[in-house]
N, C-alpha and C positions, 0 to 999 in steps of 0.2 A: 201862300204868301210868305216871303222870306222874313224871318225875324230880324229886327234891327239890333245890332250889337252895340252896347254902350261903349263909348270911347273911354280910354284910360283916364283916370283922374288922380291928381297928386294933391294931398291935403296936408298942409303943414299946421302944427299946433292942435291937431285933433286929440282930445284927452284919451288916454289909454282905455278908460272905462267905456267911452263911446265907440272906440274902435272894436273892442272885444264884444260889445253888445250888438253890433250890426247883424241884422238877420237877413239882409239882402245879398250877402256874399259869404263865401266860405274861406277859411284861413288854412294855412299849412297844417296847423295842429289838428284842425277838423278833418282834413283829408287823411291824415295819418290815422285818425281814430276809426275811419271807415273800413280800413283794411285789417286783416288778422295781425295781432290777436284781438283787435276790436271788431266791431260789426255795426251795421247801420242802426240796429235797434238801440244799442247803447249810445251811439252818437246822438240819435234823436232825443232820447230821454235826457241826456246831459244838456242838450241844447234847450230843452223846455224847462229844465230844472237847474239853472245856473247856480253854482256854488261860489261862496266868497273865496277870494284868493287864499291859498294855503299859507299859513303863517310861517312855515319852515322856509318859505321863499324870501323872507324879509332880508336876510343877509345878501342874497343875490340882487334884490331890488336896490339895496343900499349901495352895493358895489357898482351897479349900473349907474346910479346917480353920480357917484364920485368920479367914475371913469368917463361917462358920456355927458354929464352935465344935465341930464334929463331924467325926471322921475319924481315920485312923491317926496315931500319934505320929511326929513329925519327928525325924530324926537329922541334925544339921548336921555335914558333913565339911569340915574346915578345910584344903582343898586348892584350888588355882586351877582344876583340871580333873580328869578321870578318867584321865589318861594314865599315871600311875604305878601300879605294882603295889600299893603300900600304899593308895592311894585306892580302887582297885577292890576290894581285900579288905574295906575298911571298908564299902563300898557293899553288897557281897554279905552281909556280916554283918548290916547293918541290915535287908535284905530278909528274912533268915532269922529275925529277931526280930519280923517283922511291922511294921516301921517304914518310913517313906519317907525315903530318903537324899537330902540336898540339899547341893550345894556352898554354901559360905558366901555367894558372890555371888548364887546363886539364892534362898537364904533371905532375903537382903536385898531381892530383887526382890519375892517374894510378900508380904513385910511392907509394902512400898511399895504393892502392889496393894490389900491390905486397907485401908491408910490412905486410898487414893483412894476406895474404896467408902464408908468411913465419912464422908468429906468431901463426897460427892456429894449434891446437894440432894434427889434422889428415892431413889436406892439406899440412902443412909445411913439414911433413915427406914424403908425396907422391912426392913432387916436389923438394926434396933435390938436389941441383946441383951436377952433376957427377954421379947420381945414375940411370939415364935413358937417352934415346935418344929422342930428339924432332923432330917432323915432319918427321918421317921415312916413305917413300912411299913403299907400298906393293901392288903387282899385283898378282892376282890369278884367276883361272878359276872355275866357278860354274860347278860342275860335272854333274848336271841334265840337264842343257841347253847348256853347252859349252860357255856361255857368259863370256868374260874377265871382271873382276871387279878390282877396285882399292880402297884402303883405305889409310888414312894418319893420324895415331894416333898422338894426341898432344904430349903425353909423354908415352914412352914405356919402361918398366923395365923388365929385365929378372932376376927372382928370382929362387932359387933352386927348380926345378921341375915345375915351373909355370911362365907364363907371366902375367904382370899387365899393363893394358892399362888405362891411366887416361885422361879423356876428360874435358877440362877447358872451361866453358862458362860464359861470363859476361851477366848480365840481369838486367832489371829494378827492379825486385823483386825476391829475392832468398828464400822467405819463402817456406817451404815444399809443401804447397797447390799450390802455384804458380808454383813451379817446376813440380809437378805432372801434372798440366794442360799443361805446356810447352812440357812435354814428349808426351802427347797425341796430342796436336795441331801441333807440328813440327815432329812428328813421330820419336822421338829420340830412341824409342825402336827398330826401324829398323836399326838405326846406330849402336846401341849396338850389335845386332845380326850379321850384316855384318862385322863389325870390328873384332868381336870375331872369326868368321869363317875364315876371311882372315889371321889373325895372326896365328890361329891354323894350317892353310894350309902351311904357309911359315915358321913358327917357332914352330914345334910340341913340346909340353911339356907334361910330364906325367900327370900333373894335369890341363892341358889346360890353358885357359886365363880368367882372371877376368877383367871386364870392370867397371870402377868407374867414376861416374859423379862428377865434382866439379863445382857448380854454385856459382857465386859471384855477389852480388848486386853492382850496379854502384852508389849507394847513401851511403854517410857516415852513419855509420862506416864500410861500405863495408863488410857486414855480409856474411857468407859462409855456404852453405849446401852441405855436401858430402853424396852421396847416391849410392847404388848399386841396380839395378832393380831386382824385384822379378822374379822368373822363369816363371810364367804365362805370364807376360808382355814381357819377352824376347822371349818366344815361339810364341806369337802373332806377334812380330816384324819379327821373322824368316819366319813365314807363309806369312806375307805381302811381304817380300823380294822375296819369292818363286813365288808369283803371279806376282810381278813386273818384275822379271827376265823372266818369260814365255811371258809376254806381250812384253818386249824388244826383246826377241828372235824372236817372231812372226813378229813384225814390221820390224826388220832388214832383215828378210827372204823375206817378201812380199813387202817391200817398202811402205807399207800403214800404216799411223799413224793417227788413227781415233780420233775424239773428244769424248766427254763424251757419246754421244748417239750411234755413229757408224752407219752403213748403216741400215736403216729401211724403211719399206713401209707404216707403219701406224704411226700416231702421238702418242707418248707415253703419258700416264697420269702422273700427278704429284700431290703430296699432301703436306700438311704442315708437319713440323717435327713431328715425332711420339708422342713426349711428348705433343705437343700442340693439336694434334688431340684428344688425350685422355682427355686432360683438357677441351677442348671446347665441345667435345661430352658429357661429364658429365654435363657441364653447360647449353648447349642449346638443346641437343637432347634427354634428359632423359624424 
């Protein structure tokens, strides 16, 4: 009997907590965790033992709110730092109320970051208020595996014949070389491919979907790099997603979530990284 694939679904106004807590679908970050240096065993443990959001992401969440107009309410704490008991108590109270606590100086910083976005010749136009939808949740089914997936574009614009997905990331360094390394290290090319596929499934357009990255430095003057992935990197990201989806489908079917090695009867060998093997071979074994 052929399984019935669920149709794509678009959900506006879904709280971020509900989106991230969904257990009937897998997200881009989940698929990335299934591949090295992650593994299914760690993915499954993290899924069953969710951790509260890391508080070092507060600045990013605040910047998202000011740029996109979507996110948790901010609570400005009028202290120079978190060293005093009174400041820490106000911070914990804000968390308890579902708010993002920010020191006054940090609030000034994210306001300056948002102003830099608005003044940027490219990013400013991409994020023009009223031209897109922030944090729209999209659910769709991968046709090859039947796995239900979910994506949540930061900013989604419907243009004549085309969708435009804009992803906003704050970072320590937004220079193009650092951005290129971040795409590799955090597998953002997988995010690009999955989001594009999800939007295309739920919102078909004649010319498909373009995915744009906007990286912004968290250091004054809050410089911005806007980039679109080359096709080869996007193809690699899609191939990585395909493998991760097959792994996820197999694990959910068998109930087995292996570590990096999997079941073996012999102890595998290991070597140094390839580049170092070549270097040291040249130096010591010639």
